[in-house]
N, C-alpha and C positions, 0 to 999 in steps of 0.2 A: 778349461772351464771348471770353475769351482761350483759344485752342486752340493746343497745342504738341505736339511730338514730340521724343523724345530717346533716342538709343542709349546706354544707361548702361554697356554692356560689363561686366555683372554687378555686383552690389552688395556681397556679402560674400565669396563664393568663386567662383573661376574655374578652369577646367581648366588644369593646370600647363602643358600643351602650348600653350595659348593665351596664357600669361603670360610667355613667353620674350621676350628683348629685341627680336627681330624676327620677323615673320610667317614669313620664309624658314626660320627654325630650327624652328618648330612645325609647319609644313606637312607635312613627311614623316611625322611622328608621326600626325597626323590622317588622312593618306591611308592609312597602314598600319592604323590603328585601324578605319577605315571598311571596308577590304578584308576584314580578319579578321572583323569583325562580320557582314558579308554572307555570308561562307563558313560561319560558325558557325550562321547562321540557316537554312541549307538543309535540306530534308527528308532528303536522302541525301548522304553524303559519298563522292566518288569517290577513287581512289588519288591522282590528281593534286591534288584538293582537300586531302587530308590532308598531302601534301608541302608544298603552299603554306601551309597553316595553320601547320605547324611552322616554316617559314621566317619567317613574319610574327611568330610568337610570339617566336622568337629575336631578331629585329630589334627587338622592343618590350621586350626585357629580361626575358622570362618563361622563359628556359631553365632557371633554377634555382629559381624561386619563382613563385607566382601573383601576386606584387606586383612590378611593374616600376617604373621611375622615373616613368612617365607614365600607366600603365594598371594596372587591377586585374582579375584573372580570378576571378570568384566561381563556385565549384563546390559547389552545395548537395547534389546527389545524382547518382548515376550515374558512369560511368567515361568521362570525356572523353579523358584522356591519362595517360601515365606518363612518368617521367623516369628513364631507365636510369642506372646508376651511372657508366658510362663516358661519359656526356654525351648531349646531344641531347634531342629531344622526340618521343615516339611517340604519335600520335593513335589511340586505341582505339575511340572511338565511330564508328558507321557512319551516324549521322544525328542530327538535333536531338532526336528522341524518346529517345535513349539517355542523355541527361544533363540535369540541371536546373541552371541558373545563368545568368551573364551576364558580358559584357565591359564594363568601365566605365572612363571617364577619371578619373584621380585629380585631386582639387581641391586648391587651396591658397588661403589668405586673400588677398583683394585688399589692395594697399598701403593703409595707413590714411589717408595723405594723399589718395590718389585717392578713397577712399570719402567723405571729408569734402568734397572738391571736387565730387563728384557731387551731394551734398546741397546744396551752395551753389548749384549751377546750378538745381536744382529750386526752391530758395527764391527766387532772384532772378528766375526766369521768372515766378513767381507766376501760373501758369496756372490757369484754371478747370477745364479738361479737358486731361489730359496723357497722350499715348500713350507707352508705355515699350517699348523694344526691348532684348533681351538681359538680361532679369531671370531669375533662377534658378527662381523658383516664386512662387505667390501668398503662401504664408506668409513667404517672404523679403522680398517686396515690401511686405507689410503691416508686417513688423517694421522694415524700413528707414524706413517712413513714420511709425511711432509711436515709434521709439527714436532714430534718428539725426537726423532733421529737428528734433525738439524739443531735442535736446542742443546743437544749433547755433543755437537761437533761432527755428527755423522753426515753422510751424503745419502739423500733419498734414492731409492731404486726407481728406475724409469717406468716399469710396468707393474701394475697391481691388479690381480684378478681373483675373484671369489664368487662362487655360485651358491646361493642359499641352499642348504641341505634339509634333511628330515628332522634334525634335532631341535626341539623347542627351547633348549637352554641357551642357544646362541653360541654353539661351539661348532664352527664350520671349518672347512679346509680350503686353502687357496694357494696361489703361487705369486711370487714377486721375482722380477728380473731386472738386470741392469741394461743400460743403453747398449745396443748391439746384440741383445738377446730378446728380440720381440716375441710376444706370445701370439701365435696365429690361431689356427682352428682349435675350437674347444668342443668337447662332447661331454655332457652330463649323464650320469647314470642314477640320478636321484629317484627316478621313477621305475627302475628295474624292480620286478616283483616276482615272488614265488607263485606257484599254481594256486595257492589259497588267497592270493591278493596281497599278502604282506610284503612291504618294501624290504629289499635285501639289505641296503646300506643304511647304517645308523645315521650317517651324515650324507656322504656322497662318495663317488669314486670318479672325479672329473679327469678327463684326458686333456692335457694341454700340449699343443705342438709348439716347440721352441726352436728357433733358428739361431745358430751360432754365427759369430762374425765371419767364419770361414765358409758359411753357406750350408753347413751340415744341419739336418733336421733331426730332432729327436722328440719322442712323445713321453711325457711325464704324467704318471698317475699318482695322485695324492690321496691318502686314505687315513681313516680313523675308525678302526674296527670296534665292535661291541666290547664294552668294558666288563670286568669281573665285578664291578661295583655294586650292582643291585640286580635282582632277579635270581633265580636258582642257578647253581653252577651248571647243571645240565643244559638249561635253556640258553645260557650265555655262551657255553661252549658250542652248542649247535648253531647259534647265530653266527659266531665267528667263523665256523667251518664253512657255512653257506657263503659268507662274504669272501673268504679266501678262495673258495672254488670259483666264484663268479669273477674275481679279479684274474685268476689263472685263465679262465675262459676268454676274458677280454684280451689278455696278453697273447694268447694263441691266435685270436682273430687278427690282431695287429700284425703278428709275425706272418700269418698266412697271407696278409695283404701286402707283404713286402716291406713292412716297417722294421728296420734292422736295429735301430737304437731306441731302447725303451728303458725307462727307470720307473720303478714303483717304490714309493716311500711313504713314511708316515708312522703313526702310532698304531701298532697291530694288537696291543693289549694282551700279548701272549708271547711265550718264549720259543726259541728254536727247539725243534724236537717235539713240540706239543702237537697233539692230534688235530686240533682245530686249524692249525696253520699248514698242515701237511700238504693239502692240495696245491698250495702256492710255493712252499719252500722245497718240497720233495718231488712233486710231480711236474715240475717245469725245469727248464735249463737256466732259470734266473740264479744269480749268485749274490749272496749277502756281502756287502762291502767289508764286514768284519772278517771274512775269510781271505781277503787279499793279503799277500805277503807284505805289502807296503802300508798296511793299516796299523795304526797305533791306538790301542784302546785306553792308553793312559794309566795302565796298571789295574784297571777294574773292568770286569766283563759286562756290566750292566749299563743301562741308560736312564734309569728311573730311580728316584729316592736315593738310597745309599749305594746303588749301582752294583749290587751283588748279581750273581749269575741268574737268579730267579727274577731279577728286575731288568732283563734284557728284552725290552718290548718295542723299541723304536728301530726302524729299518731303512736302509737304502738297498734295494734289490736292483741289480743291473743285468741287462741282456748280455750274452757272451761278447758281442762286439764292443760294448761299453766297458765291461769288466777287464778285457784285455788291454784297454787304453788307460787304465787307472795308474796314476803316477804316485799318489799318496792319499791318505785318508786318516780320519781320526774322530775322537769324541771331545767335544768342548764342554767343560763342566764349570767354568768360572762363575756362571750365574746361578749355580745350585748351592743349596745348603750342604756343607761337607760333613755334617755330623760333628760331634764334639769329643768323643773318647775312643780313638783319637780323631783329629780332623783328617779326612781321607784325601783331600786335595786343597789347593789354595784357591779360595774364591775371591771375588772382588771385595775390596775393603768395605763396600757398602752393604754386603750381605752379612750384617751383624746378627740377625736373627733368622730363624727358619722362614718366617713370614715375609722377610725382605727378599727372598730368592726370586729371581726372574721367573723361574718355573721349577717344578719337581723333576723335569726332564732335561737331559743333556741334549745338545745339538749334535748332529752327526754330519760329517762332510766328506767329500771325495773330490780330488783333483783329477780331471779326466782330460787327456790330450785329444781334443776333438774340435 
């Protein structure tokens, strides 16, 4: 069985704020969006809340219209605000129950070359079971599978599953598998919460049970931990540590219930040896595929951007019973921008510019005799 994971960075549409030339350009927009969304969701609005809402709306380009350059304010019913003729924004609602609507990030199509290069990576991986990170939704993932892959000469995978998670930007995690590898029982952790009511997972930590042609069953958990992109370093690190600890707990529960074959994979947004990932990487018997003698990192230790050691953030972790059955493994980077001085690897011919890359992430794969 060839098991792989790939952060596709959206397939058809991506939030405009995440599609800017650099992360530093989009980060302030996403931070303000998150702050405003949190304020709008409160049961009661204080005077200070209303003042801050108005400031954030103006900063997001909503002073004159409900449609800003990067966000869209939907007001279905009720009176949230008014815009005086002399300018500014006045928040009239006193709480969330006073209006019906939502704040959304505006999308724009993904670069067509990038879309095709994402498909090429999937085709060349030729995985039997593929974990997918940052897909918009199950319908989008299914459409990409049945429309884009065949258009480039690829064979669609038989099974496609994705459960909507907690992220409002349309970046969820899912699983795809070939004929002979059906997806059986599924369990979502989208609603796992801390004692204070905060959801643990930024997206979800779904459990997918997959059966191989030989009849062996394994459970695969796909993850996308809190990024370092926005919010304070301390809060981001704390959130990732909580997520890692909960995944470790789920793994121990599975093992305690007699599940021998477990794979945990995805974009963990942190490096081996980091404190946030310690509960998962250090405090369990899971093994990183990078540690296997048969694994080939292609000459670079990382999985993101230019693949330096500080960019090793994507993982396939295997239970001991799976790790001992690994025959080979590697990092697939042909869909990534290789840099220019010098080029670090040979990409597809179609990756002529950084924005043409299928993703900023490499795909990781493991051949397992099971």
